[in-house]
C-alpha positions in Angstrom: 12.3 120.9 139.4 9.9 118.0 138.7 11.8 115.2 137.2 10.1 112.4 135.3 9.2 109.5 137.6 9.9 106.7 135.2 13.6 107.1 134.3 16.1 104.5 133.3 18.7 104.6 136.1 21.4 102.9 134.1 21.1 105.5 131.3 21.1 108.3 134.0 24.3 106.6 135.3 25.9 106.7 131.9 24.9 110.4 131.5 26.4 111.0 135.0 29.7 109.4 133.9 29.7 111.4 130.7 29.2 114.8 132.3 32.1 114.0 134.7 34.2 113.3 131.7 33.2 116.6 130.1 34.3 118.3 133.3 37.6 116.3 133.3 38.2 117.1 129.6 37.8 120.8 130.1 39.9 120.7 133.3 42.7 119.1 131.3 42.5 122.0 128.9 42.1 124.8 131.4 44.3 123.9 134.4 47.2 122.0 132.9 50.2 124.0 131.8 51.3 121.3 129.3 49.7 121.0 125.8 46.4 119.1 126.3 46.5 117.8 122.7 49.3 115.4 123.8 47.4 114.1 126.8 46.1 110.5 126.2 43.3 110.8 128.7 42.0 113.9 127.0 42.2 112.3 123.5 40.4 109.2 124.7 37.6 111.3 126.2 37.2 113.3 123.0 37.0 110.2 120.8 33.5 109.4 122.1 31.9 111.6 124.7 30.1 114.1 122.5 28.9 111.5 120.0 27.5 109.6 123.0 25.8 112.6 124.4 24.1 113.2 121.0 23.2 109.5 120.8 21.5 109.7 124.2 19.7 112.9 123.2 18.3 111.1 120.2 17.4 108.1 122.3 14.8 110.1 124.0 13.9 112.4 121.1 10.9 110.5 119.8 8.5 112.7 121.8 9.7 115.7 119.9 8.2 114.3 116.7 4.7 114.3 118.2 4.8 118.1 118.8 3.7 120.8 116.4 6.5 123.1 115.2 5.7 126.1 117.5 5.4 123.9 120.6 8.7 122.2 119.7 10.4 125.5 119.0 9.3 126.9 122.4 10.3 123.7 124.2 13.8 123.5 122.8 14.4 127.2 123.1 13.7 126.9 126.8 15.7 123.7 127.2 18.8 124.6 125.1 19.2 128.2 123.9 17.8 130.1 126.8 20.0 128.6 129.5 23.0 129.0 127.2 22.3 132.7 126.7 21.6 133.4 130.4 24.8 131.6 131.7 26.9 133.1 128.9 25.8 136.5 130.2 26.7 135.5 133.7 30.1 134.3 132.6 30.8 137.5 130.8 29.7 139.5 133.8 32.2 137.6 136.0 35.0 138.2 133.4 34.3 141.9 133.3 34.0 142.1 137.1 37.3 140.3 137.7 39.5 141.5 134.9 38.4 145.2 134.7 39.9 145.5 131.3 37.6 146.3 128.3 40.3 145.0 126.0 40.0 141.5 127.4 36.2 141.6 127.6 35.4 140.6 124.0 38.1 138.0 123.9 37.1 136.4 127.2 33.4 136.3 126.2 34.2 134.8 122.8 36.3 132.2 124.5 33.4 131.4 126.8 30.9 131.3 124.0 32.9 128.4 122.4 31.9 126.2 125.3 28.2 126.4 124.3 28.6 125.1 120.8 26.8 121.8 121.8 23.5 123.6 122.5 23.4 125.2 119.0 24.4 121.9 117.3 21.8 119.8 119.2 19.1 122.4 118.6 19.9 122.2 114.8 19.9 118.4 114.8 16.6 118.2 116.5 14.9 120.4 114.0 16.6 118.9 111.0 15.4 115.5 112.1 11.9 116.9 112.8 11.5 118.2 109.2 13.1 115.0 107.8 10.6 112.9 109.7 7.7 115.0 108.5 8.8 114.6 104.8 9.7 110.9 104.9 7.4 109.3 107.5 7.2 106.0 105.7 10.9 105.8 104.7 12.7 107.0 107.8 16.1 105.4 107.1 16.1 106.8 103.5 15.1 110.2 104.9 18.0 110.2 107.4 20.5 109.3 104.7 19.1 111.8 102.2 19.1 114.6 104.8 22.7 113.8 105.8 23.7 113.9 102.1 22.1 117.3 101.7 23.9 118.6 104.8 27.2 117.4 103.3 26.5 119.0 100.0 24.9 122.3 101.1 26.6 123.4 104.3 30.1 124.8 104.6 32.3 122.3 106.4 34.4 124.9 108.1 31.4 126.6 109.7 28.9 123.7 110.2 31.1 120.7 110.6 29.6 119.9 114.1 26.0 119.7 112.7 27.2 117.6 109.7 29.2 115.3 111.9 26.8 114.7 114.8 23.5 114.6 112.9 23.9 110.8 112.0 24.4 110.0 115.7 21.2 111.8 116.6 19.2 110.4 113.7 20.3 106.8 114.3 19.5 107.0 118.0 16.1 108.6 117.3 14.8 105.6 115.3 17.0 102.7 116.4 18.6 103.7 119.7 16.1 102.1 122.0 16.2 98.7 120.3 20.1 98.8 120.2 20.3 99.8 123.8 17.9 97.0 124.9 20.0 94.4 123.0 23.2 95.7 124.6 21.6 95.5 128.0 20.5 92.0 127.5 23.9 90.9 126.1 25.7 92.4 129.1 23.8 90.1 131.4 24.8 87.0 129.5 28.5 87.8 128.7 31.2 87.2 131.2 32.4 90.4 132.9 36.0 89.5 132.1 35.2 89.4 128.4 33.8 93.0 128.6 36.7 94.3 130.6 39.4 92.6 128.4 37.7 93.8 125.2 37.5 97.4 126.6 41.2 97.3 127.6 42.2 95.8 124.3 40.3 98.4 122.3 41.9 101.3 124.2 45.3 99.7 123.9 45.1 98.9 120.1 42.8 101.7 118.8 42.6 104.7 121.1 46.4 104.8 121.7 46.9 105.4 118.0 44.1 108.0 117.8 45.5 111.5 118.1 44.0 114.9 118.9 44.6 116.0 115.3 42.4 113.1 114.2 39.4 114.4 116.2 36.6 116.3 114.5 37.5 119.4 116.6 40.8 119.8 114.8 40.3 118.0 111.5 36.6 119.0 111.1 35.2 117.0 108.2 35.2 117.6 104.5 35.3 115.8 101.2 37.1 118.3 99.0 40.0 115.9 98.4 40.5 112.1 98.6 42.9 112.5 101.5 40.4 114.7 103.4 37.5 112.3 102.7 39.6 109.4 104.0 40.6 111.3 107.1 36.9 112.3 107.7 35.8 108.6 107.3 38.5 107.5 109.8 37.4 110.1 112.4 33.8 109.1 111.9 34.6 105.4 112.2 36.6 105.9 115.4 33.8 108.0 116.9 31.2 105.3 116.1 33.3 102.4 117.4 34.4 104.3 120.6 30.8 105.3 121.3 29.6 101.7 121.4 32.6 100.3 123.2 32.4 102.9 125.9 28.6 102.7 126.0 28.7 99.0 126.6 31.4 99.5 129.3 29.4 102.2 131.0 26.2 100.2 131.0 28.3 97.3 132.4 29.6 99.6 135.2 26.0 100.8 135.9 25.0 97.2 136.5 28.1 96.4 138.7 27.9 99.6 140.6 24.5 98.7 141.9 26.5 96.7 144.5 27.4 100.1 145.9 23.9 101.7 146.0 25.1 105.0 147.3 27.7 105.5 144.5 25.2 104.3 141.8 22.5 106.6 143.2 24.8 109.6 143.3 26.2 109.2 139.7 22.6 108.5 138.4 21.4 111.6 140.1 24.1 113.7 138.4 22.9 112.2 135.1 19.5 114.0 135.7 21.2 117.4 135.9 23.6 117.2 132.9 22.7 120.5 131.3 22.8 122.3 134.7 26.1 120.8 135.6 27.5 121.7 132.2 26.6 125.4 132.4 27.6 125.8 136.0 30.9 124.0 135.7 31.9 126.5 133.1 31.4 129.3 135.5 33.2 127.5 138.3 36.1 126.4 136.2 36.6 128.9 133.4 35.5 132.2 135.0 36.5 131.6 138.6 39.2 129.0 139.1 41.2 129.4 135.9 43.3 132.3 137.1 44.3 130.5 140.3 45.1 126.9 139.4 47.7 125.4 137.2 49.3 122.0 137.3 51.1 119.3 135.2 49.7 116.4 137.2 46.9 114.3 135.7 46.1 113.0 139.2 45.6 116.5 140.6 43.6 117.5 137.6 41.3 114.5 138.1 40.8 115.4 141.8 40.0 119.1 140.8 37.5 117.8 138.2 35.8 115.6 140.8 35.5 118.6 143.2 34.0 120.8 140.4 31.7 118.0 139.3 30.4 117.6 142.8 30.1 121.3 143.4 28.2 121.8 140.1 25.8 119.0 141.0 24.9 120.4 144.4 24.6 123.9 143.1 22.3 122.6 140.3 20.1 120.9 142.9 19.9 124.0 145.0 19.0 126.2 142.0 16.5 123.7 140.7 14.7 123.4 144.0 14.3 127.2 144.4 11.2 128.4 142.5 12.7 131.7 141.6 16.1 130.5 140.3 14.3 127.5 138.7 12.0 129.9 136.8 14.9 132.3 135.9 17.1 129.5 134.4 14.1 127.4 133.0 15.5 124.3 134.7 12.1 122.8 134.9 12.1 122.5 131.1 14.9 119.9 131.1 
């Protein structure tokens, strides 16, 4: 896999932290016997991690706007949909091979398929923004707002809530993300580290501790059918925006401070180059292989298990990407 030479290592570091939090969030769901919806670590992760991933995708999405439609369709199919399809088939094969019961086959595969929702949503956001940009080149902000309004009015909330909810994050990052990121990076170098740490702790203590799993978009979805639902949707959206930037600032701060330990910074940054690969591989390791054998009530043990899966998925990703046959099969060179 030929990775771009000019990469922002701090952004790769943030992506590396995010993909670990994805693994940890799923581990809390899969391996813990207690209800994950009451787990404060899980709720904190889900208040920001997917909005931040969408934001980072939009941050580097400007090159998509330079492509013609067919080229973009081919590129994004290879990057997003093809790996999801291939690895879903592998997951289903493992489920069939290990459970041997046709009755559980469909249920198991449907369960696995839910882990790939992000690929479908991001694919949709990319093409919606592509057409919006084509229509409103001179008035990009107006185009984004108009497109979002049309999504809210035309799409069913219960079926397409993820596209409606995450599109603004992608669109904002697409046009303004680089400027905002540069300002944040510059500010971090001038602000006292204690201020950043204390603000981060205070935000989690005052805001995130009062944010519950039922407030997340995964439970509440979003809709505007009643005033109560519209207010709840606005609250969910507001928390996601604020959490995105609070954690983004903190992770960029960690990226700068972790340069003291070059080995750790390099490792986390390297995992940030393989986020898609780590994502699809950790599902196989965790959900299809280890789920039947591990259960615990300990957050500490779950974190340790998540670290092991995260590291395993990273090295498996590197091996698959370095082999020309597996690299061609999984289209990793497209990412």
